[in-house]
Structures are given as structure tokens and as C-alpha cells.
C-alpha positions, -999 to 999 in steps of 0.1 A, spaced: -2 2 -2 13 37 -7 26 55 22 13 89 14 -13 104 35 -41 129 32 -66 136 -1 -58 149 -35 -54 187 -27 -35 182 5 -10 158 -13 -5 179 -42 5 208 -19 32 187 -1 47 177 -32 54 214 -43 84 216 -18 125 214 -24 122 177 -7 100 169 -37 127 184 -63 143 152 -75 105 136 -82 98 171 -98 125 171 -124 123 132 -130 82 148 -140 95 174 -159 119 157 -183 86 144 -196 60 169 -188 82 200 -203 64 186 -234 30 195 -224 40 231 -224 57 229 -257 30 216 -274 5 242 -261 31 269 -275 31 256 -310 -7 249 -310 -17 287 -311 -2 317 -327 5 332 -294 24 365 -308 -5 376 -327 -33 362 -299 -11 387 -274 -3 415 -297 -36 429 -298 -44 447 -269 -75 433 -249 -78 458 -224 -77 493 -231 -42 505 -219 -20 535 -223 -1 531 -255 31 512 -246 22 498 -214 30 464 -211 3 436 -212 -9 422 -178 -15 383 -174 -24 367 -143 -8 329 -141 -29 309 -120 -16 280 -100 20 288 -117 37 258 -106 75 262 -118 67 282 -148 69 262 -177 44 276 -196 59 310 -198 94 294 -204 80 272 -232 65 303 -248 97 322 -243 116 293 -264 92 283 -288 75 312 -299 80 348 -317 74 360 -281 110 351 -269 122 380 -292 104 408 -276 121 429 -249 118 419 -212 89 434 -195 66 436 -223 43 409 -207 42 412 -170 29 383 -149 13 386 -117 18 349 -102 -10 329 -80 -2 297 -64 -9 283 -29 29 272 -26 53 298 -18 80 272 -33 62 273 -66 58 313 -65 98 311 -62 105 284 -90 79 303 -114 96 337 -108 130 325 -113 124 308 -142 109 338 -164 128 350 -192 119 381 -220 97 390 -224 82 380 -190 89 400 -158 69 391 -126 50 415 -103 27 407 -76 28 375 -59 -6 359 -48 1 328 -23 -35 317 -22 -59 294 -41 -76 304 -72 -108 304 -53 -95 328 -26 -81 353 -52 -85 391 -38 -114 406 -54 -91 437 -63 -71 413 -86 -89 425 -118 -88 441 -153 -58 413 -167 -54 417 -203 -51 379 -202 -58 354 -172 -46 317 -179 -43 283 -159 -22 257 -177 -22 219 -169 -30 236 -131 -66 230 -120 -64 192 -113 -65 190 -77 -92 218 -72 -121 201 -54 -152 197 -77 -173 211 -51 -152 245 -53 -147 244 -91 -178 271 -95 -161 293 -73 -128 292 -88 -145 299 -122 -160 326 -109 -124 342 -96 -112 334 -127 -137 351 -147 -137 382 -124 -100 389 -130 -103 390 -167 -108 426 -180 -139 437 -200 -119 430 -234 -96 402 -222 -98 366 -223 -89 335 -204 -70 305 -217 -70 271 -197 -54 242 -205 -66 208 -192 -63 171 -197 -96 155 -208 -111 124 -192 -97 101 -218 -59 113 -213 -33 95 -192 -34 120 -163 -68 114 -153 -71 79 -164 -41 70 -145 -50 88 -112 -83 71 -112 -68 37 -116 -46 46 -87 -73 60 -65 -95 28 -71 -60 6 -60 -49 26 -32 -72 54 -21 -107 45 -29 -123 73 -9 -99 95 -26 -108 125 -49 -103 122 -85 -90 149 -106 -111 176 -120 -114 170 -157 -114 195 -188 -150 187 -192 -158 194 -157 -138 231 -161 -154 241 -195 -190 232 -178 -182 252 -147 -171 283 -169 -204 281 -187 -223 278 -157 -208 310 -144 -221 328 -179 -185 327 -197 -183 327 -233 -163 291 -238 -144 280 -272 -128 246 -268 -101 233 -290 -87 197 -288 -49 189 -286 -36 154 -286 -1 140 -282 22 112 -272 46 111 -243 72 86 -247 96 75 -217 124 51 -225 142 52 -189 127 33 -159 140 61 -136 125 86 -154 93 66 -154 87 57 -120 94 97 -109 69 108 -137 44 83 -126 49 92 -88 41 131 -98 10 120 -117 -5 107 -85 12 126 -58 28 95 -43 65 95 -38 63 64 -18 47 40 -46 75 26 -66 76 15 -102 78 -20 -91 49 -19 -70 29 0 -97 39 -30 -119 30 -56 -97 -6 -42 -89 -33 -60 -109 -48 -26 -123 -16 -3 -128 5 -34 -141 -22 -39 -166 -22 -1 -175 13 1 -176 17 -30 -198 -9 -21 -223 13 11 -231 47 -2 -235 58 -8 -270 77 -36 -287 110 -14 -278 103 -14 -243 91 23 -241 60 37 -224 37 54 -246 10 78 -229 -18 96 -249 -28 130 -235 -59 143 -247 -60 179 -239 -87 207 -240 -74 243 -247 -103 262 -232 -108 301 -245 -126 320 -220 -143 354 -225 -166 373 -203 
């Protein structure tokens, strides 16, 4: 049995710490692909070139990065899009995350054209009502551990933060994606009373419920892992359980079958990620 305690949101928060860095680094050897795919899937230079909220000429765009994690999405935009050629300070990020560790990691990772301004060390649901009029609000692979019963409150806070002519962007795995399917299998075997991850379908529905205009675009790709040490760290981070070894996963009847089905003839593990890119307007 797993030695990790606490439910989904508690275990998620606990893993965003210096103690979990080795596991986090293994996870991002794979999951960095998530952000690269999102950077390449849209013309971000054009999306962010047209100012959405009236501001004085020449002032930077203001972006709220919800559950900023380690800052991998801005890093991917800097590396893989034309945004990287803009001057530092053209895009100003306010960072939101309940983890002080994450806020520090995200702030330290920023490259041109991004600079950081305010930090909000809180959940999305607790975002201050004064945090408003952003040109863009985004949450990128960020809302999985948000309790379903609090999702509507989170959607309201997110929508309130968007300026009158601004837009929101949420990238989130669907029910068929590896992130949700593997976590559901894990809960069934090791934590039957645990809280499942929120799905992209849940997120889109919550925004519609609070009156947002929602456009959903699909994105699909595979993550391929060759090394077992990387695979173990990646899967442990997927379920926020550093005590469950790869050997124990493979020995488990359900998780073992899941992993065996995704192992190709060369011994590489292939995980299908089906992601919804959700564009939100007031």
C-alpha cells in the first residue's frame, strides 16, 4: 500500500517543495512536452499582440498565471514562439499559487519578454476581489486538484479577474487522457475514498455555468519514456505519491495492466494525452 497520507489537494500541495525536487525534475523531463505542444498549438504572438483591455499606449500586457507551478508555460512561450524576441517587460505576470515554493520557482524561471510583478500565495478560489482587469488570465495544466465542489467558485474568481476586453485560457486534460485515467486507477487501488482529478469537461462546464463564453479546441499527443528511473518519477508525480515504486505499480493488478498496455515492442512507455484548450471570454 501507498505510504502517502492526505487527499488529493493536500498531497498535491505537499509535493511542491524542495524535498520533492528530484521527483519534480523527473516529471518535467517528460511533462515539459505538454507546454511545448501548447506553445506551438496557437499563434501566441498574434493572440497577445492585439491588446484586449484598453491601456495607455506602450504599456505592457498584464497576465495572471493561475497555479503557476514551476513557470513552465511562460518558459515554453519564450523558447518556442516569436514572443521570445520581444523585450523583457513587454508581458508582466502576476503569479498565483498556494505554494510559496512554486511562486519562487516560477519567478526565477522567467525569461524575456516576461517579468513578474505581484505574488498571490493563495488558491484560485481565494483570489482577492481587487485582482481584476487582466489582459489575459491563464491556468495551464493547473486545476486538477481543485475540489469539484469548489470549481464553480474558482471559475467565478477566474472570470472576475479578466478585463472587459480580455480573455482567459485554460489547458487541461480530458477524461480520456493519461493524467486522469492513471490517477483514477491509482485511487481505485490505493485510495478508494480519494478525490478524482477535475477534468477538462468539468472545467468547461463550470465556466459556462458562471456565464462565460467558452470555445474549446482539442490537442492530442503522446509522451514517450524510455528510462525506468524517469518513468517512476513521472508516474509518482502524476499521482503525488513518492512512496509507490515503479515495481509496486507493475505488480499491482490494475496499474500493472495499465502500464503493460502502454509499453511498446521496444520497451518504451507511451502515454496518450488528450487536452482541451479552453478560451474564455466574459
